SEVOZA-54362 format. One record per residue (C-alpha): residue in one letter; x, y, z. Coordinates in steps of 0.25 Angstrom, whole numbers, plus 5000, padded with zeros to 4 digits. Each point is the difference from the previous one (the first is absolute). Example, Ala and Ser with C-alpha at 12.3 -4.5 7.8 and 13.67 -1.06 7.14 Angstrom:
REM residues 2
a504949825031;s500650144998;
This chain:
REM residues 225
x512748135113;x498750014999;x499050134995;x498750054992;x500450034984;x499150044990;x500349914987;x499550024985;x498849924993;x500049984985;x499150094999;x501050105007;x499150035012;x500849975014;x499549895009;x500650035015;x500549875006;x501049945012;x501449954994;x500949915008;x501550024995;x500749865001;x501449954994;x500550064986;x499749904991;x498949935005;x498749974997;x498750084999;x498649975008;x498950084997;x498949975015;x498550044997;x499350065010;x498849935008;x498650065000;x500450075012;x500850104991;x501650005002;x500149995013;x501149985013;x499649854996;x500450004986;x501350095002;x500349905012;x500049874988;x500850104994;x501250045008;x499949845003;x500249964985;x501150114999;x500749925013;x500249884990;x500650124990;x499050044990;x499750124996;x498350025002;x499350094994;x498450015005;x499150094993;x499150075007;x498849984992;x498950085008;x500950135001;x500350025013;x498649945005;x499949885012;x499249945009;x499549905010;x498649994995;x499649884992;x498850094995;x501050104995;x501149914995;x499049944992;x499550124995;x501450064996;x500249874992;x498750014994;x500450144995;x501449944995;x500249994985;x500649874999;x500450034985;x500650135003;x500749935014;x500749894992;x500450064987;x500550135005;x500250005015;x500549864999;x500850004987;x500550125004;x500649955013;x500649874993;x500650114990;x500750085011;x500649875008;x500749964987;x500350144993;x500450085016;x500749985012;x500749885007;x499149904992;x500450044987;x500249934989;x499749885008;x498749895001;x498650065006;x498849925006;x498950035005;x499349965012;x498650055008;x499049975011;x498549994998;x499550124991;x501750024998;x499749834995;x498950044990;x501050094993;x501249915002;x499349904991;x499650114991;x501250064999;x500649864996;x499149994988;x500250154997;x501450075005;x501149994992;x501549985005;x499649905011;x500749875003;x499149945011;x498850045009;x499549955013;x498750015004;x499350005013;x498349975002;x499650094986;x499549964987;x499550104991;x498849984991;x500449914989;x499350104988;x501250095006;x500949915001;x500049864997;x501249935007;x500049904988;x500950124995;x501050005010;x501449944992;x500950045013;x500249925012;x499050035010;x499849945016;x498650025006;x499749995015;x498549985004;x499349985013;x499149895001;x498850075008;x499950134989;x498750044997;x500550094989;x501149934993;x499449875003;x500549874998;x499149974988;x500750144996;x501549945001;x499749884994;x499350074985;x501450085000;x500849885002;x499249934990;x500250144990;x501549975002;x500049854995;x500750044989;x500950115004;x501649994996;x500349995015;x498949935008;x499650085012;x500449975013;x498750025008;x500049985015;x498749995010;x499950025014;x499249975010;x499650155003;x499250114999;x500150114989;x501050105004;x500849905009;x501550074997;x499450135007;x500650015013;x499350135003;x498749924998;x499749905013;x498849964996;x500649924988;x501549995000;x500749875002;x501350025004;x500549844995;x499350024986;x500750134997;x501349975005;x499949884991;x499550094987;x501050085003;x501049895000;x499549954986;x500150134996;x501550025001;x500349884993;x499150034988;x500750144999;x501249965002;x499949894989;x499350094991;x500550135003;x501549965004;
């Protein structure tokens, strides 16, 4: 079953989110949107994860706003308080999955794309209760979330033809995590930024997207069960 719900943040405020319920006792995954907002593509990814047996919660960080304009998306992302989104929205989402509904008591992971990938790294650093993280082509400023502080299993998917989350930035992330308890599993693809997003045919790469999805499934099975 899938539906829009509201969940509580640690500060008591409410966050809207798209919830896909899986079987009782199975793990939960917090899914973080791209800068376009909580659109049909992200809801589709949530449904796809749900079909694998996970309960998925995708917080609506832009509170109902979506766009197909890069300029507007950049404006919305720039206006987002990343610290508030991490410590309140994402922490609240993890708390919800861990204590309510089918995934109550089961492990919880986090994953996201682009802006959501950067927030995945931030969540892996700052959010309590996470068992593992999967990042698609996004890295936050190190002064906000230093990858060296990640202490949970981490898988990353990055494009080699990416002028935002550049190969050099990925090299720095890998170097920063060199001392992590579990070495990061980082994959690079001969594709462009957002290669996973089939709603953007100008950058979508079906072969790379399917390879990334397959690797992600294996990772979630190993880390969440």
